[in-house]
C-alpha positions in Angstrom: 93.0 18.8 287.3 89.3 19.9 287.1 88.2 16.4 286.3 90.2 15.0 289.2 88.6 17.6 291.5 85.1 16.8 290.3 85.8 13.1 290.8 87.0 13.6 294.3 83.9 15.6 295.2 81.7 12.8 293.8 83.6 10.2 295.6 83.2 12.1 298.9 79.5 12.6 298.3 79.1 8.9 297.5 80.8 8.0 300.7 78.0 9.6 302.7 75.4 7.3 301.1 74.6 4.1 302.9 75.7 1.3 300.6 72.9 -1.2 301.3 70.7 -3.3 299.0 67.9 -0.9 300.1 69.5 2.2 298.6 68.8 1.6 294.9 67.3 4.6 293.2 63.5 4.4 292.8 63.2 4.9 289.1 59.8 3.2 288.9 57.6 6.2 289.7 59.3 9.3 288.1 57.0 9.7 285.1 54.0 8.5 287.0 54.5 11.2 289.6 54.8 13.8 286.9 51.5 12.6 285.3 49.8 12.7 288.6 50.8 16.3 289.1 49.5 17.2 285.6 46.2 15.4 286.2 46.0 17.3 289.5 46.5 20.6 287.8 44.0 19.8 285.2 41.5 18.6 287.8 42.0 21.8 289.8 41.4 24.0 286.7 38.2 22.1 285.6 36.8 22.0 289.1 37.4 25.7 289.5 35.5 26.5 286.3 32.6 24.3 287.1 32.6 25.4 290.7 32.4 29.0 289.5 29.4 28.2 287.4 27.8 26.5 290.4 28.4 29.6 292.5 26.6 31.7 289.9 23.7 29.2 289.9 23.4 29.2 293.7 22.4 32.9 293.7 19.5 32.3 291.3 18.5 29.0 292.7 15.0 28.7 294.2 14.5 25.0 294.3 16.0 24.2 297.7 14.4 25.4 300.9 16.2 28.4 302.6 17.1 26.5 305.7 18.8 23.8 303.5 20.8 26.1 301.4 23.7 26.8 303.8 24.2 23.2 304.9 24.3 22.0 301.3 26.7 24.8 300.3 29.0 23.9 303.2 28.7 20.1 302.4 29.8 20.6 298.7 31.8 23.8 298.4 34.2 23.3 301.4 35.3 19.8 300.2 35.6 21.1 296.7 37.8 24.0 297.8 40.0 21.6 299.8 40.3 19.3 296.7 41.3 22.2 294.5 43.9 23.4 296.9 45.3 19.8 297.4 45.6 19.4 293.6 47.4 22.7 293.2 49.9 22.0 296.0 50.2 18.3 295.2 49.6 17.2 298.8 46.8 15.0 300.2 45.1 14.8 296.8 43.6 11.4 297.3 42.3 12.2 300.7 40.7 15.5 299.7 39.2 14.1 296.5 37.8 11.1 298.3 36.2 13.4 300.9 34.5 15.5 298.2 33.3 12.4 296.3 31.6 11.0 299.4 30.3 14.4 300.5 28.7 14.9 297.1 26.9 11.6 297.4 25.5 12.7 300.8 24.4 16.0 299.2 22.6 14.2 296.4 20.8 12.0 298.8 19.7 15.0 300.8 18.6 17.0 297.8 15.0 15.6 297.6 14.5 16.7 301.2 16.1 20.1 300.6 13.9 20.7 297.5 10.6 19.6 299.0 7.8 21.7 297.6 9.7 23.1 294.6 8.2 23.0 291.2 10.9 22.9 288.5 9.9 23.2 284.9 10.6 20.4 282.3 13.4 21.5 280.0 14.6 24.2 282.4 18.2 24.6 283.5 19.1 22.0 286.1 20.0 23.1 289.6 23.5 24.1 290.6 24.1 20.7 292.3 24.0 19.0 288.9 27.2 20.8 287.9 29.1 18.7 290.5 28.2 15.3 289.0 31.3 15.1 286.8 33.5 16.8 289.4 32.6 13.9 291.6 33.6 11.5 288.8 36.9 13.4 288.5 37.4 13.2 292.2 36.9 9.4 292.0 39.6 9.3 289.3 42.0 11.1 291.7 41.1 9.1 294.8 40.0 5.6 294.0 41.3 2.5 292.3 40.1 1.7 288.8 37.2 -0.6 289.7 35.8 2.0 292.1 36.3 4.7 289.5 34.2 2.7 287.1 31.5 2.2 289.7 31.5 5.9 290.6 31.4 7.0 287.0 28.2 4.9 286.4 26.5 5.3 289.7 26.7 9.0 290.3 24.9 10.1 287.1 22.3 7.4 287.7 21.9 8.6 291.3 21.4 12.1 290.1 18.7 10.9 287.7 16.9 9.0 290.5 17.2 12.0 292.9 15.7 14.3 290.3 12.8 12.0 289.6 12.1 11.7 293.3 12.1 15.5 293.5 9.5 15.8 290.8 7.5 12.9 292.0 8.5 10.8 288.9 6.8 13.2 286.5 7.1 11.6 283.0 7.6 15.1 281.5 11.1 15.1 282.9 12.1 11.7 281.6 13.5 12.8 278.2 15.4 15.7 279.7 16.8 13.6 282.5 17.9 10.9 280.1 19.8 13.5 278.1 21.5 14.9 281.3 22.4 11.4 282.6 23.7 10.2 279.2 25.8 13.4 278.9 27.3 13.0 282.3 27.9 9.3 281.7 29.8 9.9 278.5 31.9 12.8 280.0 32.6 10.8 283.1 33.7 7.8 281.0 36.0 10.1 279.0 37.6 11.5 282.1 38.1 8.0 283.6 39.6 6.6 280.3 42.0 9.6 280.0 43.2 9.1 283.5 43.7 5.3 283.0 45.5 5.8 279.6 47.9 8.5 281.0 48.7 6.5 284.1 49.2 3.3 282.1 51.6 5.0 279.7 53.5 6.6 282.6 53.8 3.2 284.4 55.1 1.6 281.2 57.7 4.3 280.7 58.8 4.0 284.3 59.0 0.2 284.1 61.0 0.4 280.9 63.4 2.9 282.4 63.8 0.8 285.5 64.5 -2.3 283.4 67.0 -0.4 281.3 68.9 0.9 284.4 68.9 -2.6 285.9 70.3 -4.1 282.6 73.0 -1.4 282.5 73.8 -2.0 286.2 74.2 -5.7 285.5 76.4 -5.0 282.5 78.5 -2.6 284.5 78.8 -5.1 287.4 79.9 -7.8 285.0 82.5 -5.5 283.4 83.8 -4.5 286.8 84.0 -8.2 287.8 86.1 -8.9 284.7 88.4 -6.0 285.5 88.8 -7.2 289.0 89.7 -10.7 287.8 92.3 -9.2 285.5 93.7 -7.1 288.4 93.9 -10.2 290.6 95.7 -12.2 287.8 98.2 -9.4 287.3 98.9 -9.1 291.0 99.3 -12.9 291.3 101.7 -12.9 288.4 103.7 -9.8 289.2 103.9 -9.8 293.0 102.8 -13.0 294.6 104.6 -15.2 292.1 107.7 -13.2 292.3 107.6 -13.5 296.1 107.2 -17.3 295.9 110.1 -17.6 293.6 112.2 -15.5 296.0 111.2 -17.7 298.9 112.1 -20.8 296.9 115.5 -19.5 296.0 116.4 -18.0 299.4 119.5 -19.8 300.8 121.0 -17.4 303.3 119.3 -15.7 306.4 119.4 -12.3 304.6 117.8 -13.7 301.5 115.1 -15.3 303.6 114.5 -12.0 305.4 114.1 -10.2 302.1 111.9 -13.0 300.7 109.6 -12.7 303.8 109.4 -8.9 303.3 108.6 -9.4 299.6 105.8 -11.9 300.6 104.4 -9.6 303.1 104.4 -6.7 300.6 102.8 -9.0 298.0 100.0 -10.0 300.3 99.4 -6.4 301.3 99.2 -5.3 297.7 96.8 -8.1 297.0 94.6 -7.0 299.9 94.8 -3.4 298.9 94.1 -4.1 295.2 91.2 -1.7 295.2 93.1 1.2 296.9 96.5 0.4 295.3 98.2 1.4 298.6 101.2 0.1 300.4 101.8 -1.1 303.9 102.1 2.2 305.7 104.4 3.4 308.5 105.6 1.2 311.4 105.4 4.1 313.9 103.7 2.9 317.1 100.0 3.8 317.5 97.7 3.3 320.5 95.1 0.6 320.1 92.3 3.1 320.6 93.2 4.6 317.3 92.2 1.4 315.5 88.7 1.7 316.9 88.6 5.4 315.9 89.7 4.5 312.3 86.9 1.8 312.1 84.3 4.3 313.2 85.5 6.9 310.7 85.7 4.5 307.8 82.2 3.1 308.6 80.9 6.7 308.6 82.2 7.2 305.1 80.2 4.1 304.2 77.1 5.8 305.6 77.0 3.6 308.8 76.9 5.3 312.2 78.8 2.9 314.3 80.1 3.0 317.9 82.9 0.5 318.4 82.9 -1.2 321.8 86.3 -1.1 323.4 87.9 -3.3 326.1 91.6 -2.4 326.1 93.8 -3.2 329.0 95.5 -0.1 330.4 98.9 -1.8 330.1 98.4 -3.0 326.5 101.3 -1.9 324.4 100.9 0.2 321.3 101.0 -1.6 317.9 102.9 -0.7 314.7 101.1 1.7 312.4 101.3 -0.8 309.6 99.4 -3.3 311.8 96.9 -0.8 313.0 96.1 0.3 309.5 95.7 -3.3 308.2 93.4 -4.3 311.1 91.2 -1.2 310.6 90.9 -1.7 306.9 90.1 -5.4 307.3 87.5 -4.6 310.0 86.0 -1.9 307.7 85.7 -4.5 304.9 83.8 -6.7 307.3 81.5 -3.9 308.1 80.9 -3.2 304.4 80.1 -6.9 303.8 77.7 -6.9 306.7 75.9 -3.8 305.4 75.8 -5.0 301.8 74.8 -8.7 302.3 73.0 -8.6 305.7 71.5 -5.1 305.5 73.4 -4.1 308.6 71.1 -6.1 310.9 72.5 -6.4 314.3 75.8 -4.9 313.2 78.4 -4.4 316.0 82.1 -4.1 316.3 84.3 -4.6 319.3 88.0 -4.0 319.9 89.8 -5.7 322.8 93.4 -5.9 323.8 95.3 -7.6 326.6 98.8 -7.0 327.9 99.8 -10.5 328.9 99.9 -11.8 326.3 99.9 -8.7 324.2 97.1 -9.5 321.8 94.7 -7.3 319.8 91.3 -8.8 318.9 88.6 -7.3 316.7 85.2 -8.8 316.2 82.7 -7.8 313.5 79.2 -9.3 314.0 75.8 -9.2 312.3 72.6 -11.1 312.6 72.0 -11.6 308.9 71.2 -14.8 307.1 74.9 -15.9 307.0 76.7 -17.4 304.0 78.7 -20.4 302.9 82.3 -19.3 302.8 83.3 -22.3 300.7 80.9 -21.2 298.0 82.5 -17.8 297.6 84.4 -17.7 294.3 88.2 -17.7 294.6 88.6 -14.5 292.7 86.5 -12.4 295.0 88.5 -9.8 296.9 86.0 -8.9 299.6 86.9 -11.7 302.1 90.0 -13.6 300.9 92.0 -10.6 299.9 90.7 -7.5 301.7 90.3 -9.4 305.0 92.2 -12.7 305.2 95.2 -11.8 303.1 95.5 -8.3 304.6 95.6 -9.7 308.2 97.9 -12.5 307.1 100.3 -9.9 305.6 100.9 -8.5 309.1 101.3 -11.9 310.8 97.7 -12.1 312.2 94.9 -14.6 311.9 91.3 -14.4 310.8 88.4 -16.6 311.9 85.0 -16.5 310.2 81.9 -18.2 311.7 78.7 -17.9 309.7 75.4 -19.6 310.0 71.7 -18.8 309.8 72.0 -16.8 313.1 74.5 -14.4 311.6 78.2 -13.9 310.9 81.2 -13.2 313.1 84.6 -12.2 311.7 87.3 -12.2 314.3 90.7 -10.6 313.6 93.6 -11.3 315.9 97.2 -10.1 316.1 99.8 -10.6 318.7 103.2 -8.9 319.3 105.9 -11.2 317.9 107.9 -11.2 321.1 105.0 -12.7 323.0 
């Protein structure tokens, strides 16, 4: 009983999901997203540590002019704080990292102007702005594609070296120390970029392998379901339809013919309801409006919000419950086909009824690419059984028109006395 209850809950939940070709689960980014979050946390931690060291260096820095200190601090630390926050919360990471990467380039370009008149000593500690070189490389890893990451990793350390030489008027005494600083930042930036590329590549490969495995499993499950469906059709044809045909052939009296007709109708209904394994239903009269209500409700269980257009004559007589149920199920199958194969484009359903003659007509339309009905395999239940056979079982007719402009399925049933 517990298993049946869980299955019923799952079936009900599945009914609220739109069954279209666009609702496949996106398995191609699960591991990649997790890796991006890990890289973001690591970037936030490293940026915070280096940013803290830069803050300590700001208080003792005497290289930049006093009027330049605040603008440079705002230009670097505000984007850095935004990038750290974005990495921690996992939102707008690329935007914040890109802003910091560009802002740091601007700060480097302005540094020779800000440090005019300073006299740094060769071999001394570099200024606080140097600590942001590899943070800028890390920001490029977070924000830019691989080619731009490589360019940033090489260009930023070289730009720092050029800016420093301009600051000291290309004093040769700084050359060796600057070469060490630039080579160190180049190596560290290369390591950061390589790690990001490796982790992302591994994650993409894992996601791709998982997606292919799921696709292969889905194809295998679909093939197995198709084989089971063929077996079910064969059993139905043998047990019900064939028995009804034999009864029709042997019927000699009016009573035998009536019973044979009832057997044929029941066989067609069971063939149409193969997936639900349900019978004909009650013959108690029902208003035609209830058919439209049933279609809307069944479409809602498929995840399709549908409003059925109604044009029902006031004097149109009610129809048997068995007929109403069959028409509603056949129309719902048409809706499911339109959603599955046409993506629900231009989907509309109309129900009309007249009193003289007493005829009920249901039209299911879509504006998809259409299909070739003659090319549909004979053992597929979607159209031949669930629509055509179901309507035929109640004495109705089905007309299917499909071309490149769309598909229209028209179901029609008239009172026998008319």
